[in-house]
C-alpha positions in Angstrom: 1.3 -26.4 -7.6 3.7 -23.5 -7.8 7.3 -24.0 -7.0 8.9 -21.8 -4.4 12.4 -20.4 -5.1 15.0 -21.4 -2.6 17.3 -18.5 -3.0 18.3 -16.3 -0.1 18.7 -12.5 -0.5 20.0 -9.4 1.3 17.4 -7.5 3.3 18.0 -4.0 1.9 17.4 -5.3 -1.6 13.7 -4.9 -0.6 14.2 -1.1 -0.5 13.4 -0.6 -4.2 10.0 0.0 -5.8 9.7 0.6 -9.5 6.9 -1.0 -11.5 7.1 1.9 -13.9 10.2 4.0 -13.1 10.5 7.4 -14.6 14.1 6.7 -15.3 14.6 6.7 -19.1 15.0 3.6 -21.2 17.5 1.7 -19.1 16.5 1.4 -15.4 17.1 -0.5 -12.2 15.4 -3.9 -11.9 12.4 -3.9 -9.6 13.9 -5.6 -6.6 11.3 -4.5 -4.2 9.4 -7.8 -4.2 8.8 -10.7 -1.8 11.9 -12.6 -0.9 11.0 -16.0 -2.5 10.6 -14.4 -5.9 13.7 -12.3 -6.0 15.5 -12.6 -9.4 17.6 -9.5 -10.2 18.4 -9.5 -13.9 21.5 -8.0 -15.3 20.5 -4.4 -16.1 21.8 -0.9 -15.6 20.8 2.5 -14.2 19.7 5.1 -16.6 22.7 6.8 -18.2 21.0 10.1 -17.5 21.8 9.7 -13.8 25.5 9.8 -14.3 28.5 11.3 -12.5 31.8 9.8 -11.3 31.4 6.2 -10.2 31.2 5.3 -6.5 33.5 7.2 -4.2 33.9 7.0 -0.4 31.1 8.8 1.4 30.1 9.6 4.9 27.9 6.6 5.6 25.7 8.2 8.3 25.1 11.5 6.3 21.8 12.5 4.7 21.9 12.2 1.0 18.5 13.6 0.2 15.1 14.3 1.7 11.8 13.8 -0.3 8.7 14.9 1.5 8.6 13.0 4.8 11.3 10.5 3.8 15.1 10.8 4.5 17.6 8.9 2.4 20.9 8.2 4.1 24.3 7.9 2.3 24.5 4.5 3.8 21.2 3.5 2.1 22.9 4.1 -1.3 26.0 2.1 -0.3 24.1 -0.8 1.1 22.0 -1.0 -2.0 25.0 -1.2 -4.2 26.5 -3.9 -2.1 23.3 -5.9 -2.1 23.1 -5.7 -5.9 26.7 -7.0 -6.2 25.9 -9.8 -3.8 23.0 -10.8 -6.0 25.3 -11.1 -9.0 23.8 -8.1 -10.9 26.2 -6.3 -13.2 27.2 -2.9 -11.6 29.5 -1.7 -14.3 27.1 1.0 -15.5 25.5 1.6 -12.2 26.3 4.9 -10.6 25.8 6.3 -7.2 23.7 9.1 -8.6 21.6 6.6 -10.4 20.9 4.7 -7.2 20.0 7.9 -5.4 17.7 9.0 -8.2 15.8 5.6 -8.0 15.5 5.8 -4.2 14.1 9.4 -4.5 11.5 8.2 -7.0 10.3 5.5 -4.6 10.0 8.0 -1.7 8.1 10.5 -3.9 5.5 7.8 -4.8 5.2 6.8 -1.1 4.9 10.4 0.1 2.2 11.3 -2.4 0.3 8.1 -1.6 0.0 9.3 2.0 -1.1 12.8 0.7 -3.8 11.1 -1.5 -5.0 9.0 1.4 -4.0 5.8 -0.2 -4.0 3.3 2.6 -2.0 0.3 3.5 -3.2 -1.4 6.6 -0.9 -2.5 9.4 -2.4 -6.0 9.1 -1.5 -6.1 5.4 2.1 -5.0 6.0 2.6 -7.3 8.9 1.1 -10.3 7.0 3.6 -9.7 4.2 6.5 -9.5 6.8 5.3 -12.7 8.4 5.2 -14.4 5.0 8.7 -13.2 4.2 10.0 -14.5 7.5 8.4 -17.9 6.9 10.1 -18.1 3.6 13.5 -17.1 5.0 13.3 -19.6 7.8 12.4 -22.3 5.2 15.3 -21.3 3.0 18.0 -20.7 5.7 16.9 -23.2 8.3 15.9 -21.4 11.5 15.1 -18.0 12.9 18.4 -17.9 14.6 20.3 -18.5 11.3 18.2 -15.8 9.6 19.0 -13.2 12.4 22.7 -14.2 12.1 22.7 -13.9 8.3 21.2 -10.4 8.4 23.2 -9.4 11.5 20.1 -8.6 13.6 20.1 -8.8 17.3 16.5 -10.1 17.7 13.4 -11.0 15.8 11.6 -7.8 16.9 14.1 -5.4 15.4 14.1 -7.5 12.2 10.3 -7.4 12.0 10.5 -3.6 12.5 12.9 -3.3 9.5 10.7 -5.4 7.4 7.6 -3.4 8.4 9.3 -0.1 7.3 10.5 -1.6 4.0 7.2 -3.2 3.1 5.1 -0.1 4.1 7.2 2.0 1.7 7.1 -0.6 -1.1 3.3 -1.0 -0.8 2.6 2.7 -0.8 4.9 3.2 -3.7 3.3 0.4 -5.8 -0.2 1.6 -5.0 0.6 5.1 -6.1 2.1 3.9 -9.3 -0.9 1.7 -10.0 -3.2 4.7 -9.4 -1.3 6.8 -11.9 -1.6 4.2 -14.7 -4.8 2.3 -13.7 -7.2 4.3 -15.9 -4.9 4.8 -18.9 -6.3 3.2 -22.0 -5.1 3.1 -25.6 -7.5 3.6 -28.6 -7.0 1.9 -32.0 -6.3 5.3 -33.5 -3.5 6.0 -30.9 -2.0 2.6 -31.7 -2.1 3.4 -35.4 -0.4 6.8 -34.8 2.2 5.2 -32.5 3.1 2.7 -35.2 3.2 5.3 -38.0 5.6 7.4 -36.0 8.2 4.6 -36.0 10.5 5.0 -39.1 10.3 2.0 -41.4 13.9 1.1 -40.9 13.5 1.2 -37.1 10.4 -1.0 -36.7 10.9 -4.0 -34.3 11.7 -7.4 -35.7 9.4 -10.1 -34.4 10.7 -13.7 -34.2 9.0 -16.7 -35.8 5.8 -17.7 -34.1 3.4 -20.6 -34.0 -0.3 -21.1 -33.2 -0.8 -24.5 -31.7 -3.9 -26.6 -30.9 -4.2 -29.9 -29.1 -6.7 -32.5 -28.1 -6.1 -34.2 -24.8 -7.3 -37.5 -23.3 -6.8 -38.0 -19.6 -6.9 -41.6 -18.5 -8.9 -42.2 -15.3 -7.8 -44.2 -12.4 -10.0 -47.1 -11.3 -12.2 -46.7 -8.2 -10.1 -49.4 -6.4 -6.9 -47.3 -7.1 -8.6 -44.2 -5.8 -9.7 -46.0 -2.6 -6.1 -47.2 -2.1 -4.8 -43.6 -2.1 -7.6 -42.4 0.2 -6.8 -45.2 2.7 -3.1 -44.3 2.6 -3.8 -40.7 3.3 -6.2 -41.6 6.1 -3.4 -43.7 7.7 -1.0 -40.8 7.4 -3.5 -38.5 9.0 -4.2 -40.8 11.8 -0.5 -41.3 12.5 -0.1 -37.5 12.8 -3.2 -37.0 15.0 -2.9 -40.1 17.2 0.8 -40.7 17.4 2.2 -37.2 17.1 4.0 -38.1 13.9 5.5 -35.2 11.9 3.3 -34.0 9.0 6.5 -32.3 7.6 8.4 -35.6 7.4 5.3 -37.5 6.0 5.1 -34.9 3.2 8.8 -35.3 2.4 8.4 -39.1 2.3 5.1 -39.5 0.5 3.9 -36.3 -1.3 4.0 -36.3 -5.1 3.8 -32.5 -5.4 7.2 -31.4 -6.8 6.6 -27.8 -5.8 6.4 -28.5 -2.0 7.7 -32.0 -1.3 11.2 -30.9 -0.3 9.8 -28.3 2.0 7.5 -30.7 3.9 4.5 -29.7 1.8 4.7 -26.1 2.9 2.8 -23.2 1.1 1.7 -19.8 2.1 -1.5 -18.7 0.3 -4.4 -16.2 0.1 -7.7 -16.4 -1.7 -5.9 -14.8 -4.7 -3.1 -17.5 -4.9 -3.6 -19.4 -8.2 -4.4 -22.8 -6.7 -7.4 -24.8 -7.9 -10.7 -23.9 -6.3 -11.2 -27.2 -4.6 -7.9 -26.9 -2.8 -8.6 -23.3 -1.6 -12.1 -24.1 -0.5 -10.8 -26.9 1.8 -7.8 -24.9 3.0 -9.9 -21.9 4.1 -12.5 -24.1 5.8 -10.0 -25.4 8.3 -9.1 -24.1 11.7 -5.5 -23.6 12.8 -3.9 -27.0 13.7 -6.7 -28.9 11.9 -6.0 -31.6 9.3 -8.5 -32.1 6.5 -10.0 -35.4 5.4 -8.7 -36.6 2.0 -10.2 -34.7 -0.9 -9.8 -34.8 -4.7 -8.6 -32.3 -7.3 -7.5 -32.7 -10.9 -4.0 -33.5 -9.5 -5.0 -36.4 -7.2 -5.9 -36.7 -3.6 -4.7 -34.3 -0.8 -4.8 -33.8 2.9 -4.0 -30.3 4.3 -2.7 -29.2 7.7 -3.2 -25.5 8.5 -0.3 -24.3 10.6 -1.1 -20.7 11.0 -3.8 -18.2 10.0 -2.8 -14.6 9.6 -5.8 -12.6 8.6 -6.4 -13.4 5.0 -3.3 -15.6 4.6 -2.6 -19.2 5.5 0.5 -21.2 6.2 -0.2 -24.8 5.4 1.3 -28.1 4.6 -0.2 -30.7 2.3 0.4 -34.1 0.9 -0.6 -35.0 -2.6 -0.8 -38.6 -3.8 -2.1 -39.5 -7.3 -3.8 -42.8 -8.0 -1.9 -45.2 -10.3 -3.2 -45.2 -13.9 -3.2 -48.7 -15.3 -1.5 -49.5 -18.6 -4.9 -50.6 -20.0 -6.3 -47.1 -19.4 -3.3 -45.5 -21.0 -3.6 -47.7 -24.0 -7.3 -46.9 -24.2 -6.6 -43.2 -24.3 -3.9 -43.6 -27.0 -6.2 -45.7 -29.1 -9.0 -43.2 -28.9 -6.7 -40.3 -30.0 -5.5 -42.4 -32.9 -9.1 -42.8 -34.0 -9.8 -39.0 -33.6 -6.7 -38.2 -35.6 -7.8 -40.5 -38.4 -11.2 -38.9 -38.4 -9.8 -35.5 -38.8 -7.4 -36.6 -41.6 -10.3 -38.3 -43.4 -12.3 -35.2 -43.3 -15.1 -36.5 -41.0 -14.7 -33.4 -38.8 -12.3 -30.6 -38.3 -9.6 -30.5 -35.6 -11.5 -27.7 -33.8 -14.8 -29.8 -33.9 -12.9 -32.8 -32.6 -11.4 -30.7 -29.7 -14.9 -29.5 -28.7 -16.4 -32.9 -28.8 -13.7 -35.2 -27.6 -11.0 -33.3 -25.6 -10.8 -33.7 -21.8 -9.0 -30.4 -21.4 -11.5 -27.8 -20.3 -9.1 -24.8 -20.8 -8.8 -25.4 -24.6 -11.6 -27.5 -25.9 -14.1 -24.6 -26.3 -11.5 -22.7 -28.4 -10.8 -25.3 -30.9 -8.0 -26.8 -28.8 -6.0 -23.6 -29.2 -3.2 -23.1 -26.6 -2.8 -19.7 -25.0 0.6 -18.2 -24.2 0.8 -17.7 -20.4 3.0 -14.6 -20.8 0.3 -12.5 -22.6 -2.7 -14.9 -23.2 -2.4 -14.5 -26.9 -2.5 -17.5 -29.2 1.1 -17.1 -30.5 4.2 -18.7 -29.2 7.6 -17.2 -30.3 10.0 -20.0 -31.1 12.9 -18.5 -29.3 10.9 -18.0 -26.1 8.9 -21.3 -26.1 9.3 -23.6 -23.2 11.7 -26.5 -24.1 9.1 -29.2 -23.5 6.5 -27.6 -25.8 9.1 -26.8 -28.4 10.2 -30.5 -28.5 6.6 -31.6 -29.0 5.9 -29.4 -32.0 9.3 -28.8 -33.7 8.9 -31.6 -36.2 5.2 -31.1 -37.0 4.7 -29.8 -40.5 1.9 -27.6 -41.7 -1.5 -29.5 -42.1 0.0 -32.4 -40.2 -1.4 -33.8 -36.9 1.1 -35.4 -34.5 0.7 -39.0 -33.3 -0.4 -39.3 -29.7 2.2 -37.9 -27.3 2.4 -39.1 -23.7 2.9 -36.3 -21.2 3.4 -36.4 -17.5 2.0 -33.5 -15.5 4.9 -31.4 -14.1 2.6 -30.1 -11.4 2.1 -33.6 -9.9 -1.1 -34.8 -11.7 -1.5 -38.0 -13.7 -0.2 -38.8 -17.2 -2.2 -37.9 -20.3 -2.1 -38.3 -24.0 -2.5 -35.6 -26.6 -2.4 -35.0 -30.3 -1.2 -31.6 -31.6 -1.5 -29.4 -34.7 0.2 -26.2 -35.8 -2.8 -24.1 -37.0 -0.8 -21.1 -38.1 2.8 -20.2 -38.7 4.4 -16.7 -38.8 7.9 -16.4 -40.0 10.4 -13.9 -38.6 9.3 -10.5 -39.9 9.4 -6.7 -39.4 6.4 -5.5 -37.4 3.3 -5.4 -39.4 0.3 -3.3 -38.2 -2.5 -5.7 -38.9 -0.6 -9.0 -38.3 1.1 -7.8 -35.0 -1.6 -5.5 -33.7 -1.7 -6.9 -30.2 2.0 -6.5 -29.7 2.0 -3.0 -31.2 -0.9 -2.1 -28.9 1.1 -3.2 -25.9 4.1 -1.1 -26.9 1.9 1.9 -27.5 0.2 1.5 -24.1 3.6 1.2 -22.3 4.7 4.4 -24.0 1.6 6.2 -22.9 2.0 4.9 -19.4 5.6 6.0 -19.3 4.7 9.5 -20.4 2.0 9.7 -17.7 4.5 8.6 -15.1 7.0 11.2 -16.4 4.5 14.0 -16.3 3.3 13.0 -12.8 6.9 12.9 -11.6 7.6 16.4 -13.0 4.5 17.9 -11.5 4.9 16.4 -8.0 8.6 17.2 -7.7 7.6 20.9 -8.1 5.0 20.6 -5.3 6.9 18.4 -2.9 9.7 19.4 -0.5 12.9 18.0 -1.9 16.4 18.6 -0.6 19.6 17.1 -2.1 22.8 17.6 -0.1 25.7 19.6 -1.6 27.7 16.5 -2.4 25.0 15.2 -4.6 23.9 18.4 -6.4 26.3 17.7 -9.3 24.4 14.5 -10.2 22.8 14.6 -13.7 19.5 13.2 -12.6 16.9 11.9 -15.1 14.3 14.0 -13.1 14.7 17.6 -12.0 15.4 17.0 -8.3 17.6 20.0 -7.9 15.4 23.0 -7.5 16.6 26.5 -8.1 
């Protein structure tokens, strides 16, 4: 299960969009995301948008107008304050840079409306509901949330969230439309690479390709039944004695991602939970508690608290059956035998993975692990998760590790695995054939950036834009000041 971030955040930080900003090279972080995933990295505004740093301004004045959208001087000031409150470095951030970013967002949203790109009220309201749920979970109560954001009542807070989310969604959909059909051909990748001077080509860190064979010990039927009985007792206590499902989850659930929040998750059909979990969740009515059911993680019961269109608020309890030591020893012994078979040349590691591994995600690909960041087969050493690095750091070429015991960090049962480094790439200057996938990604990003820049230039010409006199001296990255 996914973990939910517990950080609080200022409201107006949601004002930014910017999946592909037309600001050059250095740009504002995309802070216009849902509250539970806010993570503003230390970045800076494009140095093209520069003028004297922040000065006192009239907070209720109009800074600029883009299409149907008005940007107040106070919007700029509040955005800077929010960035500082989040710990972002503001040393290189200028008032002109912030204004330029806000104007970009409004241009995207304005043109989305012109192009009949729709965002439904239900979709916007569902997002706001989700954000409020997360805020209440993080801060403690709706009253504390309203106090924290200095809002008089929930209705006005929801109205602010609606406006922010509507702008963000329109902006994102417009940007997606601009780049959605952009593709890069092999010839364009080659030309992109050849344009980079040899002494300026990127340096790629040392990388590994890793394969593994996994054995997952199974719990006995008696242990499974013990867990089912325990979940049925919890379910009955909630239904018959009005016990708190929230408290039960805190006491008994083994899901590290939701235990401390009383088993709480918000989810849609697109949320990356296992199919069995989603099928049960979306079959329940509001207020209903499921019977115990099994997934790869163990056994669950689900309480659906609220249904909002295509989104659910739910709580669940996960309990995994105990795996006996005998089953663990059996899995380890089997892997020892497989390892010996590979080393004796009876079959290859890839053949062994296909025939013996219990891990569906890797067995059909020779046991090869995929990097979750880009789904390639390579893992850069400096960016590798510490747990994976610790498992492979001492494995030499053509060696196979002895069985490694691993506990599932998502709440599932323990498993054993053997691992092999199938390929090793030392730190090197970018090589076209060896690093084609990475070079292709860089070339595509450049092409998308150019498309965004061209779109921005064309639509600034065709859209009503007004910048007040106090801001006309800004050296914007885009040509917002019209003659």
